[in-house]
C-alpha positions as CSV (number, residue, x, y, z in Angstrom):
1,M,-11.9,-9.3,0.4
2,L,-12.4,-7.7,3.7
3,P,-15.3,-8.8,6.0
4,W,-18.1,-6.4,5.3
5,R,-21.6,-5.4,6.2
6,D,-23.6,-2.9,4.2
7,D,-25.6,-1.5,7.2
8,L,-23.3,0.9,9.0
9,S,-26.0,2.8,10.7
10,T,-25.1,1.4,14.1
11,S,-21.4,2.0,13.6
12,T,-19.6,4.9,15.3
13,L,-17.8,7.5,13.2
14,E,-14.5,6.1,14.3
15,E,-15.5,2.6,13.1
16,V,-16.6,4.0,9.8
17,L,-13.3,5.9,9.4
18,R,-11.4,2.7,10.2
19,Y,-13.4,0.8,7.5
20,Q,-12.5,3.6,5.1
21,I,-8.8,3.3,5.9
22,E,-9.0,-0.5,5.3
23,N,-10.9,0.0,2.1
24,R,-8.3,2.5,0.8
25,A,-5.6,0.0,1.6
26,W,-7.5,-2.7,-0.3
27,S,-7.9,-0.3,-3.2
28,K,-4.1,0.3,-3.2
29,E,-3.5,-3.4,-3.1
30,L,-5.9,-3.9,-6.1
31,R,-4.1,-1.3,-8.1
32,F,-0.7,-2.9,-7.3
33,R,-2.0,-6.3,-8.3
34,S,-3.5,-5.0,-11.5
35,A,-0.2,-3.4,-12.5
36,A,1.7,-6.6,-11.6
37,L,-0.7,-8.6,-13.7
38,V,-0.2,-6.4,-16.7
39,N,3.6,-6.6,-16.3
40,S,3.4,-10.3,-16.0
41,R,1.4,-10.5,-19.2
42,L,3.8,-8.1,-21.1
43,A,6.7,-10.3,-20.0
44,N,4.9,-13.4,-21.2
45,E,5.0,-14.9,-17.8
46,I,1.3,-15.8,-17.9
47,S,-1.0,-16.9,-20.7
48,Q,-3.7,-14.7,-22.3
49,E,-6.3,-16.9,-20.7
50,D,-4.8,-16.6,-17.2
51,Y,-4.5,-12.9,-17.7
52,L,-8.1,-12.5,-18.8
53,A,-9.4,-14.6,-15.9
54,S,-7.3,-12.6,-13.4
55,R,-8.4,-9.3,-14.9
56,K,-12.0,-10.3,-14.6
57,L,-11.6,-11.1,-10.9
58,T,-9.7,-7.8,-10.3
59,R,-12.4,-5.8,-12.1
60,E,-15.0,-7.5,-9.8
61,E,-13.0,-6.7,-6.7
62,T,-12.4,-3.2,-7.8
63,A,-16.1,-2.6,-8.4
64,E,-16.9,-4.0,-4.9
65,C,-14.2,-1.7,-3.4
66,Q,-15.7,1.3,-5.1
67,R,-19.2,0.3,-4.0
68,R,-17.9,0.1,-0.4
69,A,-16.2,3.5,-0.7
70,A,-19.4,5.1,-1.8
71,I,-21.3,3.6,1.2
72,L,-18.6,4.7,3.5
73,D,-18.5,8.3,2.1
74,S,-22.3,8.5,2.4
75,Q,-22.1,7.2,6.0
76,I,-19.4,9.7,6.9
77,A,-21.4,12.5,5.4
78,R,-24.5,11.5,7.4
79,S,-22.4,11.2,10.6
80,T,-20.9,14.7,10.2
81,V,-24.2,16.4,9.2
82,R,-26.2,14.8,12.1
83,P,-24.4,16.6,14.9
84,L,-24.8,19.9,13.0
85,L,-28.6,19.4,12.8
86,H,-28.9,18.7,16.5
87,A,-26.8,21.9,17.3
88,S,-29.3,24.2,15.6
């Protein structure tokens, strides 16, 4: 997993956008790993037990990736709305 901190309030918009790019890359990697895992199981290259253990880890990582995406989206929304409020 990527190094992470939940409090992004002191981060610049550019930093948050960079975190978003990194998180999207991580999401893509997780999807690739998940597909490779299924293919390995279908080809009988790994046992059912190994498959289930790997799937559990992948699900946990995917949930964390989605949680981070929600935090980033929220922070981006706040960062883009704040300048509009000050312009009024």
